[in-house]
C-alpha positions as CSV (number, residue, x, y, z in Angstrom):
1,M,-54.7,9.6,-84.9
2,P,-53.3,10.6,-88.3
3,N,-50.6,8.3,-89.7
4,P,-47.9,9.4,-89.5
5,V,-48.4,11.6,-86.4
6,E,-46.6,14.9,-86.6
7,T,-44.4,15.1,-83.5
8,Y,-42.8,17.8,-81.4
9,A,-40.2,17.5,-78.7
10,V,-39.0,20.1,-76.2
11,Y,-35.4,20.3,-75.1
12,T,-32.9,22.5,-73.4
13,V,-29.3,23.3,-74.3
14,D,-28.0,20.7,-71.8
15,D,-30.7,18.1,-72.5
16,E,-31.1,17.3,-76.2
17,T,-30.0,13.7,-76.8
18,H,-33.6,12.5,-76.8
19,V,-34.2,14.8,-79.8
20,H,-31.5,12.9,-81.8
21,L,-32.8,9.5,-80.7
22,G,-36.5,10.2,-81.1
23,N,-36.2,12.1,-84.4
24,P,-39.3,14.3,-83.9
25,H,-40.5,16.4,-86.8
26,H,-40.0,19.5,-84.8
27,A,-37.7,20.3,-81.8
28,L,-38.6,23.3,-79.6
29,L,-35.9,24.9,-77.4
30,L,-36.9,25.7,-73.8
31,P,-35.1,28.6,-72.0
32,S,-34.0,26.6,-68.9
33,P,-34.4,23.2,-67.2
34,A,-37.1,24.7,-64.9
35,S,-39.2,25.2,-68.1
36,Y,-40.0,21.5,-68.1
37,M,-42.2,22.2,-65.1
38,D,-43.5,25.6,-66.2
39,I,-47.2,24.8,-67.0
40,P,-48.2,28.3,-68.4
41,L,-45.1,28.2,-70.6
42,L,-45.8,24.7,-71.9
43,V,-49.5,25.6,-72.6
44,S,-48.3,28.7,-74.5
45,I,-45.8,26.6,-76.6
46,A,-48.4,23.9,-77.4
47,T,-50.9,26.6,-78.4
48,E,-48.5,28.5,-80.6
49,N,-47.5,25.3,-82.5
50,M,-51.2,24.1,-82.8
51,I,-50.4,20.9,-80.9
52,D,-53.5,18.9,-80.0
53,T,-52.1,16.1,-77.8
54,V,-49.3,16.0,-75.2
55,H,-47.6,12.9,-73.8
56,P,-46.1,13.8,-70.4
57,G,-43.6,11.0,-70.2
58,Y,-42.4,9.7,-66.8
59,G,-42.0,13.1,-65.1
60,F,-43.9,14.9,-62.3
61,L,-46.3,16.5,-64.8
62,S,-47.5,13.1,-65.8
63,E,-49.2,12.9,-62.3
64,S,-50.3,16.6,-62.2
65,A,-54.1,17.2,-62.4
66,E,-53.3,20.9,-62.7
67,F,-51.3,20.3,-65.9
68,V,-54.1,18.3,-67.5
69,H,-56.7,20.9,-66.4
70,Q,-54.7,23.9,-67.7
71,M,-53.9,22.2,-71.1
72,W,-57.6,21.5,-71.6
73,E,-59.2,24.7,-70.2
74,K,-56.8,27.2,-71.8
75,A,-55.9,25.4,-75.1
76,K,-58.3,22.4,-75.5
77,I,-55.2,20.2,-75.6
78,K,-55.5,16.6,-74.4
79,V,-52.9,14.9,-72.2
80,V,-52.3,11.2,-72.6
81,G,-53.1,9.5,-69.3
82,P,-55.9,8.7,-67.0
83,G,-57.5,12.2,-67.2
84,Y,-58.1,15.1,-64.8
85,E,-60.8,13.5,-62.6
86,V,-58.7,10.4,-61.9
87,L,-55.5,12.4,-61.3
88,E,-57.3,14.6,-58.7
89,K,-57.9,11.4,-56.7
90,T,-54.5,9.9,-57.2
91,D,-51.7,12.5,-57.4
92,D,-52.4,13.5,-53.8
93,K,-51.0,10.6,-51.7
94,L,-53.3,11.3,-48.8
95,Q,-56.4,11.2,-51.0
96,A,-55.1,8.0,-52.6
97,R,-54.9,6.5,-49.1
98,Q,-58.5,7.5,-48.4
99,L,-59.5,5.9,-51.6
100,A,-57.8,2.6,-50.6
101,K,-59.4,2.7,-47.1
102,A,-62.8,3.2,-48.8
103,C,-62.1,0.0,-50.8
104,E,-61.2,-1.8,-47.6
105,V,-57.6,-2.2,-48.6
106,P,-55.1,-2.1,-45.7
107,V,-53.1,1.1,-45.1
108,L,-50.6,2.1,-42.5
109,P,-51.6,4.7,-39.8
110,A,-51.0,8.3,-41.1
111,T,-51.9,11.9,-40.5
112,Y,-51.7,15.2,-42.3
113,V,-49.0,17.6,-41.0
114,P,-50.4,21.2,-40.7
115,K,-47.7,23.8,-41.0
116,D,-46.3,25.0,-37.7
117,S,-48.1,22.4,-35.7
118,R,-45.4,20.8,-33.6
119,E,-47.8,19.7,-30.9
120,E,-50.0,17.7,-33.3
121,I,-47.0,16.0,-34.8
122,S,-45.6,15.0,-31.4
123,R,-49.0,13.8,-30.3
124,F,-49.4,11.5,-33.4
125,T,-45.9,10.1,-33.1
126,A,-46.4,9.4,-29.4
127,E,-49.5,7.5,-30.3
128,I,-48.1,5.3,-33.1
129,G,-44.5,5.2,-32.0
130,Y,-41.3,5.4,-34.0
131,P,-40.0,4.9,-36.7
132,V,-42.2,7.0,-38.9
133,M,-42.0,8.2,-42.5
134,I,-42.4,11.9,-43.5
135,K,-43.8,12.1,-47.0
136,A,-44.6,14.9,-49.4
137,I,-48.1,14.7,-50.7
138,D,-46.8,15.3,-54.2
139,G,-43.5,13.4,-53.7
140,G,-42.1,10.6,-55.8
141,G,-38.9,9.0,-57.2
142,G,-37.1,9.3,-53.9
143,R,-38.0,13.0,-53.6
144,G,-39.9,14.2,-50.5
145,I,-39.5,11.2,-48.2
146,R,-37.6,10.9,-44.9
147,L,-37.3,8.1,-42.3
148,V,-37.4,9.3,-38.7
149,R,-36.2,7.0,-36.0
150,A,-36.5,9.3,-33.0
151,E,-38.1,12.5,-31.8
152,A,-34.8,14.5,-32.1
153,E,-34.9,13.9,-35.9
154,L,-38.5,14.8,-36.5
155,Q,-38.5,18.6,-37.1
156,K,-35.5,18.5,-39.3
157,A,-37.0,15.7,-41.4
158,V,-40.3,17.6,-41.8
159,S,-38.4,20.8,-42.9
160,Q,-36.3,18.9,-45.4
161,T,-39.4,17.1,-46.9
162,I,-41.3,20.3,-47.2
163,G,-38.3,21.8,-49.0
164,E,-38.5,19.0,-51.7
165,S,-42.2,19.4,-52.2
166,S,-43.6,21.8,-54.7
167,C,-46.8,22.2,-52.8
168,G,-45.1,22.3,-49.3
169,E,-47.5,19.8,-47.8
170,V,-46.5,16.6,-46.0
171,F,-47.9,13.8,-43.9
172,I,-46.6,11.3,-41.4
173,E,-47.0,7.6,-41.8
174,K,-46.0,4.7,-39.6
175,A,-42.9,3.0,-41.1
176,A,-43.2,-0.7,-41.9
177,R,-39.7,-2.0,-41.3
178,G,-38.2,-5.5,-41.6
179,G,-39.1,-8.3,-44.0
180,F,-41.2,-6.1,-46.4
181,H,-41.0,-6.2,-50.2
182,H,-41.9,-3.2,-52.2
183,I,-44.3,-4.6,-54.8
184,E,-46.2,-2.7,-57.5
185,V,-49.0,-4.0,-59.6
186,Q,-49.3,-2.9,-63.3
187,I,-53.0,-2.0,-64.0
188,V,-54.7,-1.2,-67.3
189,G,-58.2,0.4,-67.5
190,D,-60.4,1.8,-70.3
191,G,-62.5,4.2,-68.2
192,T,-65.6,2.0,-68.1
193,G,-64.9,0.4,-64.7
194,E,-63.1,-2.5,-66.4
195,V,-59.5,-3.0,-65.3
196,R,-56.9,-5.7,-65.9
197,H,-53.6,-6.5,-64.3
198,L,-50.3,-7.3,-66.1
199,W,-48.9,-9.0,-63.0
200,E,-46.5,-7.3,-60.6
201,R,-43.0,-6.0,-60.2
202,D,-40.6,-6.3,-57.2
203,C,-38.9,-2.9,-56.5
204,S,-37.3,-3.8,-53.1
205,I,-33.7,-3.2,-54.2
206,Q,-33.7,0.5,-53.2
207,R,-31.2,3.0,-51.9
208,R,-32.5,6.3,-50.4
209,Y,-36.0,5.3,-51.6
210,Q,-34.8,5.2,-55.2
211,K,-35.2,2.0,-57.1
212,I,-32.0,0.4,-58.5
213,V,-32.9,-3.1,-59.5
214,E,-36.4,-4.3,-60.4
215,C,-37.7,-7.7,-61.4
216,S,-40.8,-9.4,-62.6
217,P,-42.4,-11.5,-61.3
218,S,-41.8,-10.5,-57.7
219,L,-39.6,-12.4,-55.2
220,V,-42.6,-13.1,-53.0
221,R,-43.1,-16.9,-53.5
222,D,-46.5,-17.1,-51.9
223,R,-48.6,-16.5,-55.1
224,S,-51.8,-16.6,-53.1
225,L,-50.6,-13.5,-51.2
226,V,-49.5,-11.9,-54.4
227,A,-53.0,-12.6,-55.9
228,E,-54.6,-10.8,-52.9
229,L,-52.7,-7.6,-53.4
230,I,-53.3,-7.7,-57.2
231,E,-57.0,-8.1,-56.4
232,A,-56.8,-5.1,-54.1
233,A,-55.3,-3.0,-56.9
234,L,-58.0,-4.1,-59.3
235,K,-60.6,-3.2,-56.7
236,I,-59.3,0.3,-56.3
237,G,-58.9,0.8,-60.0
238,A,-62.5,-0.3,-60.7
239,A,-63.8,2.0,-58.0
240,I,-62.5,5.1,-59.8
241,Q,-63.1,3.8,-63.3
242,Y,-59.4,4.0,-64.0
243,S,-58.3,4.7,-67.6
244,S,-54.9,4.2,-69.2
245,L,-51.8,2.6,-67.5
246,G,-51.2,2.9,-63.7
247,T,-49.1,1.4,-61.0
248,F,-50.5,0.6,-57.6
249,E,-47.8,0.2,-55.0
250,F,-47.8,-1.9,-51.8
251,L,-45.5,-3.1,-49.0
252,V,-45.8,-6.9,-48.6
253,N,-44.5,-9.1,-45.8
254,E,-44.5,-12.7,-46.8
255,N,-43.6,-14.0,-43.3
256,T,-46.6,-12.3,-41.6
257,R,-48.8,-12.4,-44.8
258,Q,-49.5,-8.6,-44.4
259,F,-49.6,-6.0,-47.1
260,Y,-50.3,-2.3,-47.0
261,F,-51.3,0.1,-49.8
262,L,-48.7,2.8,-50.4
263,E,-49.6,5.0,-53.4
264,I,-50.8,5.1,-57.0
265,N,-48.5,6.2,-59.8
266,P,-51.0,7.2,-62.5
267,R,-48.5,7.0,-65.4
268,I,-46.2,4.7,-67.2
269,Q,-43.2,3.8,-65.0
270,V,-39.5,3.8,-65.7
271,E,-39.5,0.0,-64.9
272,H,-42.4,-0.7,-67.3
273,T,-39.8,-2.4,-69.4
274,I,-39.8,-5.7,-67.5
275,T,-43.5,-6.0,-67.7
276,E,-43.2,-5.5,-71.5
277,Q,-40.6,-8.3,-71.6
278,T,-42.5,-10.8,-69.5
279,T,-45.9,-10.2,-71.3
280,S,-44.6,-9.3,-74.8
281,L,-46.9,-6.3,-74.8
282,D,-46.0,-2.8,-75.9
283,L,-47.3,-0.7,-73.0
284,V,-46.8,2.7,-74.6
285,R,-48.7,1.6,-77.7
286,M,-51.4,0.2,-75.5
287,Q,-51.6,3.5,-73.6
288,L,-52.0,5.5,-76.9
289,L,-54.7,3.1,-78.2
290,L,-56.7,3.4,-75.0
291,F,-56.3,7.2,-75.1
292,Q,-58.0,7.1,-78.6
293,G,-61.0,5.4,-77.1
294,L,-60.3,1.7,-77.7
295,T,-61.5,-0.8,-75.0
296,L,-59.6,-3.4,-73.2
297,Q,-61.2,-6.0,-75.4
298,D,-60.0,-4.1,-78.5
299,V,-56.4,-4.2,-77.2
300,G,-56.5,-7.9,-76.5
301,L,-57.2,-7.8,-72.7
302,A,-60.8,-9.2,-72.6
303,C,-60.1,-10.8,-69.3
304,S,-57.4,-10.8,-66.6
305,A,-54.9,-13.7,-66.2
306,D,-54.9,-15.8,-63.1
307,A,-52.7,-13.8,-60.7
308,R,-51.8,-17.0,-58.8
309,T,-49.8,-18.1,-61.8
310,P,-46.8,-16.0,-62.6
311,P,-45.8,-15.0,-66.2
312,D,-43.8,-17.6,-68.1
313,L,-40.7,-15.4,-68.4
314,V,-38.5,-13.7,-65.8
315,S,-37.1,-10.2,-66.4
316,I,-34.6,-8.0,-64.4
317,Q,-33.9,-4.3,-64.9
318,M,-30.7,-2.7,-63.7
319,R,-30.4,1.1,-63.6
320,L,-27.0,2.4,-64.6
321,C,-26.5,5.8,-63.0
322,A,-23.8,8.5,-63.0
323,E,-22.8,8.6,-59.3
324,D,-19.8,8.1,-57.1
325,P,-20.1,5.1,-54.8
326,E,-16.9,6.1,-53.0
327,N,-18.4,9.5,-52.0
328,E,-21.8,8.6,-50.6
329,F,-23.1,8.1,-54.1
330,A,-22.8,11.8,-54.9
331,L,-23.8,12.8,-58.4
332,S,-20.9,12.4,-60.9
333,M,-21.0,15.2,-63.3
334,G,-19.1,15.5,-66.6
335,K,-18.9,14.4,-70.2
336,I,-19.2,10.8,-71.1
337,T,-16.2,10.0,-73.3
338,Q,-17.1,6.3,-73.9
339,I,-20.0,4.1,-73.2
340,C,-20.3,0.5,-74.3
341,L,-23.6,-1.2,-73.6
342,P,-24.4,-4.9,-74.0
343,N,-26.7,-6.5,-76.6
344,G,-27.7,-10.0,-77.6
345,N,-30.5,-12.5,-77.1
346,G,-32.7,-11.6,-74.1
347,V,-30.9,-8.2,-73.6
348,R,-32.6,-4.9,-74.0
349,V,-31.0,-1.5,-73.3
350,D,-33.0,1.8,-73.1
351,T,-30.7,4.8,-73.0
352,H,-30.6,8.5,-74.0
353,C,-26.8,8.3,-74.7
354,S,-26.3,9.0,-78.4
355,Q,-23.5,8.7,-80.9
356,A,-24.8,11.7,-82.7
357,L,-24.3,14.1,-79.8
358,S,-22.0,14.0,-76.8
359,T,-23.7,13.3,-73.5
360,S,-23.0,15.2,-70.3
361,V,-24.3,14.7,-66.8
362,G,-25.2,17.8,-64.9
363,P,-27.1,18.7,-61.7
364,D,-30.4,19.6,-63.3
365,F,-31.6,16.2,-64.5
366,D,-31.8,12.6,-63.4
367,N,-28.5,10.8,-63.4
368,L,-29.9,7.6,-65.1
369,L,-27.7,6.8,-68.1
370,A,-29.3,3.5,-69.2
371,K,-31.7,0.8,-68.2
372,V,-30.2,-2.7,-68.8
373,I,-32.9,-5.3,-69.0
374,V,-32.4,-9.1,-69.2
375,T,-35.1,-11.7,-69.8
376,A,-34.9,-15.5,-69.5
377,M,-37.0,-18.6,-69.1
378,N,-36.3,-18.8,-65.3
379,W,-34.6,-16.9,-62.4
380,D,-31.3,-18.6,-62.5
381,E,-30.8,-18.0,-66.2
382,A,-31.8,-14.3,-65.7
383,I,-29.2,-13.9,-62.9
384,R,-26.5,-15.4,-65.1
385,K,-27.4,-13.1,-68.0
386,A,-27.6,-10.1,-65.7
387,G,-24.0,-10.7,-64.5
388,R,-22.7,-11.2,-68.0
389,T,-24.3,-8.0,-69.4
390,L,-22.8,-5.9,-66.6
391,Q,-19.4,-7.4,-67.4
392,D,-19.9,-6.2,-71.0
393,T,-20.8,-2.7,-69.8
394,K,-18.3,0.1,-69.7
395,V,-18.6,3.8,-69.1
396,E,-15.8,6.4,-69.1
397,G,-15.8,10.1,-68.3
398,V,-18.1,9.8,-65.2
399,K,-18.2,7.5,-62.3
400,T,-21.1,5.0,-62.1
401,N,-22.8,2.4,-59.9
402,L,-21.7,-0.5,-62.1
403,E,-19.7,-2.1,-59.3
404,L,-22.7,-2.0,-57.0
405,L,-25.0,-3.5,-59.7
406,Q,-22.5,-6.3,-60.3
407,G,-22.3,-7.0,-56.5
408,I,-26.1,-7.1,-56.2
409,V,-26.9,-9.5,-59.1
410,E,-24.0,-11.9,-58.1
411,S,-24.7,-11.9,-54.3
412,E,-25.9,-15.0,-52.7
413,A,-28.8,-13.3,-51.0
414,F,-30.2,-11.9,-54.3
415,C,-29.6,-15.1,-56.2
416,E,-31.5,-17.0,-53.5
417,Q,-34.3,-14.3,-53.4
418,R,-33.6,-13.6,-49.7
419,V,-33.8,-9.8,-49.9
420,D,-36.3,-7.1,-48.7
421,N,-36.5,-3.3,-48.9
422,L,-33.8,-2.8,-46.2
423,W,-31.3,-5.3,-47.6
424,L,-29.4,-3.0,-49.9
425,E,-28.9,-0.2,-47.4
426,S,-27.5,-2.7,-44.8
427,E,-25.2,-4.5,-47.3
428,V,-24.1,-1.7,-49.6
429,D,-20.5,-1.7,-48.5
430,S,-19.9,-5.4,-48.8
431,L,-21.8,-5.4,-52.2
432,L,-19.6,-2.6,-53.5
433,K,-16.5,-4.6,-52.4
434,T,-17.8,-7.7,-54.0
435,G,-18.7,-6.0,-57.3
436,K,-15.4,-4.2,-57.4
437,G,-13.5,-7.5,-57.0
438,I,-15.6,-9.2,-59.7
439,R,-15.0,-6.4,-62.2
440,K,-11.3,-6.2,-61.5
441,A,-10.9,-10.0,-61.9
442,R,-12.7,-9.8,-65.3
443,N,-11.0,-6.6,-66.4
444,P,-9.3,-8.1,-69.5
445,A,-12.8,-8.6,-71.1
446,L,-13.6,-5.0,-70.4
447,E,-10.5,-3.7,-72.1
448,A,-11.4,-5.5,-75.4
449,P,-11.6,-3.1,-78.4
450,T,-15.0,-1.6,-79.1
451,F,-16.6,-1.6,-82.5
452,S,-18.3,1.4,-84.0
453,G,-20.9,-0.9,-85.5
454,S,-22.6,-1.5,-82.2
455,S,-25.7,0.6,-81.8
456,H,-24.9,1.2,-78.1
457,T,-21.2,2.2,-78.4
458,I,-20.0,5.8,-78.4
459,A,-16.5,5.5,-79.8
460,R,-13.8,7.7,-78.4
461,T,-10.7,8.8,-80.2
462,S,-8.3,7.1,-77.8
463,H,-5.5,6.5,-80.3
464,V,-5.2,9.8,-82.0
465,L,-1.7,10.2,-83.3
466,F,0.1,13.5,-82.5
467,Q,3.6,14.0,-83.9
468,K,6.4,16.5,-83.4
469,G,6.2,19.1,-86.0
470,E,2.5,19.1,-86.6
471,A,1.0,22.6,-86.6
472,W,-2.4,24.2,-86.8
473,S,-3.6,27.6,-87.9
474,I,-6.2,28.9,-85.5
475,D,-8.7,31.5,-86.5
476,L,-10.4,33.3,-83.6
477,S,-13.4,35.4,-84.1
478,P,-16.0,36.7,-81.6
479,I,-19.3,34.9,-81.4
480,D,-21.0,38.3,-81.1
481,R,-21.0,39.4,-84.7
482,Q,-21.9,42.9,-83.5
483,A,-18.4,43.2,-81.9
484,S,-15.9,45.4,-83.7
485,H,-13.0,42.9,-83.3
486,E,-11.7,41.5,-86.5
487,Q,-10.9,37.8,-87.0
488,S,-7.3,37.0,-86.0
489,S,-5.1,34.1,-87.0
490,H,-2.9,32.3,-84.4
491,H,-0.5,29.4,-85.0
492,L,0.3,26.4,-82.8
493,L,3.3,24.2,-83.4
494,L,3.9,20.9,-81.5
495,Q,7.6,20.9,-80.7
496,K,7.7,17.8,-78.4
497,I,5.1,15.3,-77.2
498,L,5.6,14.5,-73.5
499,R,2.5,12.4,-73.0
500,N,-0.3,11.3,-75.3
501,E,-3.3,9.8,-73.6
502,F,-5.9,11.8,-75.5
503,P,-8.7,12.5,-74.8
504,N,-8.0,11.7,-71.1
505,S,-4.8,13.8,-71.0
506,I,-2.1,15.2,-73.2
507,A,1.2,17.0,-72.4
508,A,3.4,18.8,-74.9
509,E,5.9,21.6,-75.5
510,I,4.5,24.1,-78.0
511,A,5.3,27.2,-79.9
512,Y,2.3,29.6,-79.9
513,T,2.3,32.5,-82.3
514,V,-0.1,35.4,-82.0
515,P,-0.6,38.3,-84.4
516,G,0.9,41.7,-83.3
517,P,0.7,45.3,-84.5
518,A,4.1,45.1,-86.3
519,R,4.9,41.4,-86.5
520,P,3.7,38.1,-85.0
521,H,5.0,37.2,-81.6
522,T,5.9,33.6,-80.7
523,A,6.1,32.2,-77.1
524,H,7.1,28.8,-76.0
525,Y,4.9,26.9,-73.5
526,R,4.5,23.5,-71.8
527,I,0.8,22.6,-72.1
528,E,-0.9,19.9,-70.0
529,A,-4.6,19.2,-70.5
530,T,-6.6,16.7,-68.5
531,S,-10.2,15.7,-68.9
532,T,-12.5,16.7,-66.1
533,Q,-15.8,15.3,-64.8
534,N,-17.0,18.8,-64.0
535,S,-18.7,21.2,-66.4
536,A,-17.0,24.4,-67.4
537,A,-19.5,26.3,-65.3
538,S,-18.8,24.3,-62.2
539,I,-15.0,25.0,-62.4
540,S,-15.3,28.6,-63.3
541,S,-12.5,30.8,-62.0
542,T,-15.1,32.7,-59.9
543,H,-15.1,29.7,-57.5
544,R,-12.1,29.3,-55.3
545,R,-10.7,25.8,-54.8
546,G,-10.4,24.8,-51.2
547,D,-7.4,23.1,-49.6
548,P,-8.4,19.8,-48.0
549,N,-5.3,20.1,-45.7
550,N,-6.3,23.5,-44.4
551,E,-8.5,23.2,-41.3
552,R,-9.8,26.7,-41.9
553,H,-11.4,25.7,-45.2
554,I,-14.9,24.2,-45.5
555,L,-15.1,22.5,-48.9
556,A,-18.1,21.3,-51.0
557,P,-18.2,17.6,-50.5
558,M,-20.0,17.0,-53.7
559,S,-20.7,18.5,-57.1
560,G,-24.1,20.0,-57.8
561,K,-26.0,23.3,-57.8
562,L,-25.4,25.5,-54.8
563,I,-28.9,26.8,-54.0
564,E,-28.5,28.3,-50.5
565,V,-25.8,29.6,-48.2
566,L,-26.9,30.0,-44.6
567,V,-23.9,31.8,-43.2
568,D,-22.0,35.1,-43.7
569,V,-18.8,36.8,-42.5
570,E,-18.6,37.2,-38.7
571,D,-21.2,34.4,-38.1
572,E,-20.2,31.9,-35.3
573,I,-21.0,28.3,-36.1
574,E,-20.9,25.0,-34.3
575,K,-19.4,21.7,-35.5
576,G,-22.0,19.8,-37.5
577,Q,-24.0,22.9,-38.3
578,V,-25.7,23.2,-41.7
579,I,-24.0,26.0,-43.7
580,A,-25.3,25.4,-47.2
581,F,-27.6,23.3,-49.4
582,V,-26.5,21.7,-52.7
583,R,-29.1,20.3,-55.1
584,Q,-28.3,17.2,-57.1
585,M,-31.1,16.5,-59.5
586,K,-34.3,16.6,-57.4
587,M,-32.6,16.1,-54.0
588,E,-31.5,18.9,-51.6
589,L,-28.4,17.8,-49.7
590,E,-27.0,19.5,-46.6
591,V,-23.4,20.7,-46.2
592,R,-22.3,20.7,-42.6
593,S,-19.3,22.4,-41.0
594,P,-16.6,19.9,-39.9
595,R,-15.6,22.2,-37.0
596,C,-16.7,25.3,-35.0
597,G,-15.5,28.8,-35.4
598,R,-16.2,32.3,-36.9
599,I,-16.8,32.8,-40.6
600,T,-14.1,35.0,-42.1
601,W,-15.2,34.5,-45.8
602,A,-18.2,32.8,-47.4
603,I,-19.1,32.1,-51.0
604,Q,-21.8,34.2,-52.5
605,I,-24.6,33.0,-54.9
606,E,-25.0,35.5,-57.7
607,D,-27.7,33.6,-59.7
608,Q,-31.1,33.3,-57.9
609,A,-31.5,29.8,-59.5
610,G,-28.2,28.7,-57.9
611,E,-24.7,28.1,-59.2
612,D,-23.0,24.9,-60.5
613,I,-20.1,24.0,-58.3
614,A,-17.5,21.2,-58.4
615,E,-16.6,19.0,-55.5
616,G,-13.8,20.7,-53.6
617,V,-15.0,24.3,-54.1
618,L,-14.3,26.5,-51.1
619,L,-17.6,27.4,-49.4
620,A,-16.3,29.2,-46.3
621,E,-13.2,30.0,-44.3
622,L,-13.2,29.8,-40.5
623,E,-11.1,31.1,-37.7
624,Y,-10.9,29.5,-34.3
625,V,-12.9,31.2,-31.6
626,S,-12.4,30.2,-27.9
627,S,-15.3,29.7,-25.7
628,K,-14.6,33.0,-23.9
629,Q,-14.7,34.9,-27.2
630,R,-18.0,33.5,-28.5
631,S,-20.9,36.0,-28.7
632,G,-23.5,33.3,-28.2
633,A,-25.2,34.2,-31.5
634,L,-25.4,31.2,-33.9
635,L,-26.7,31.3,-37.4
636,G,-27.4,28.5,-39.8
637,K,-29.2,25.3,-38.9
638,L,-28.3,22.6,-36.4
C-alpha cells in the first residue's frame, strides 16, 4: 500500500463522530442510516471516488459474501477480510455447522426451518425436546436469536426471528443450558492452509445474547479442555484455508468436559481489544498486512503457542452502553452532555465520543458508548482495576449500564470465576442493586471536578453565569435562502433568574421584543427550559403524549423508531395483544396492550421507514367493551 494511504470515510448526519476521531482525508455523506447496508450505493460511491480497497469494520457487511462479490465484480474493488470463497462457507450459520461436522467437531442437533412448515418444526422439536434456539442464518450481535422453552412460544419466536433477518431464513438448534461458557477462539490465517491461534476469549457475561463483559484468557480452568477446542478451531480454519482474522465460537461445559461449535465470525470482533492487550499484537495492522499478501511467518507467527498455557496477562473488557436498567434496559436516547472516562496504567478506552462534536444516541445505531479495557498481571489485579475504572467513569445526558457493570465486576461469583452464560440473566436485579449501592457510597469521587486536559473528557458548561440585566440581540433568518422573508432582529432581556442549573435546566423571567410593522412589541414571559434525553424528532408536536393515569391510553413503554402499528380505529383487542413494533438499533420490540377494549384512536406512521418516538408517546386510545358487545373480530397479534 502507498504510504500514507489516502483514506475515505462514510457517515450520516446523525453519525459522524468517527470522522472527527479518525481524521480521514475525505468524508462522504450518506443519505440515511440504511445506506450503510445499501450495497449498490456503496459500490457506486467507491467507484465514483476511485477507491480500490474497502475495510468493512465490525458490521454485518464484514460477513457478507455478496458485498465482497459485488465490490469486485462491478468495480474491481477489494474488501479487507477472508475473501468471497471463505465468506460463502462461513456467513451462513447452517453451512458453517456442516463445515464443523465435516471436520468432526461436535455440534448441537439442528434443522433448517422451511417457511410455512409448522409440521416439520413440531416434528423436530418433539424429537430433540425443549428448550430450543431459533436462529437467523445471517444473525449476529444479539439479532435474530430466540430461546423457546415450550411449544406455545415456538411460532411467535420463529416469526420474530425471521423479522430480524435480512434473508428471512432461520434454523432450530437444541439449546445447551446450564454450566456452559461462551468461548471464542481468535484465529489468524494467510490463505495457504496455515492457521494460528491467539488464545481464547470468554464472552459468557451476556444479556439477551449480547455480550457485556469479556475477558481473556477464559474462566475455564481446565486448560486441556481449552486446548481441545482451540485445536478444533484450527482444524476448521485449515480445512477452508482461512485467510485474515476470524473468531470461532463454542459452548463449553467444564463440568461435563463437553464443547459444541456455534459459529464463525469471519471478521475482527468488537472484543478483539483484550486479545491485543494480552498478546501485545495490533490485530488490525496484522489484518492489513495479511491482506497485502504477507504470510504468517512474515507477521511473526511462524508457529502457534501452546494452548495449554494461557497468556501471561489478564484483560477484561466492559461495554458501556446507553440504556435504562430501570426500564428493561430500553435504549436511552438523547445528547451526551458530559462523559468522563478513565485512563492510567493498564487502562484502555475505545470510544466514538468526541470533544470536537457533540454525541447523541438515537434508535438507528448501536448504543455502545465506549469499551473500557483493563489489563493486569493476574485475575485479582484485573478485577480491582476494573472496579476502580468504573468508579472513575461518569456519563450525563443519557442513562447507562454503569451500575450493572459495577455490580458484575465486584460480585463474589465473578471474582471467584463461578459464572456461566446464564448467570447474568438470573442475577441481573441483585447485581443492579449492588452496583447502585457501590456507586452511591463512592459518589463523592464521582463529583470531583473534571479537567479539560483529559483526552476522554467532554467538558460541559455547568457553571455558566447568567445575571439579571443581560440581554441578547437575536437575528432570525430562514435557512432556505430562496425564501422571500427578510432577516429580522429580536431582543431578549433577562429580568430575573429563578433557577440556573444550565445546561440541565434554567428558569427565568424575560422581556422578549419582536419587530413590528410600526414599532417593536415587547412581551413578558416566564421561561423554563429542561434538557431532554429524547431527540427533537422523537418529541415532535405531531406525537401526542399519553397520560399514564388514564386507563384508556396505551403508551409507548420505550423510545425508539415506531416501525409498525397493527391496529386501527374500531378494532377490538385483547389484553396482552401486540399492537405495535418499536425498533431499537437492530432489535424489534413488541408493544402489548395492558387491557382489552375497542380502539377509538391509533397513531399513524407517515414515514415508511418509521418514526422516532419518545417513551410515553400515546399509541392508541381504548374504550371498554363488554363481552356482549364484542364482535368477535380481533386484529393484531396474540
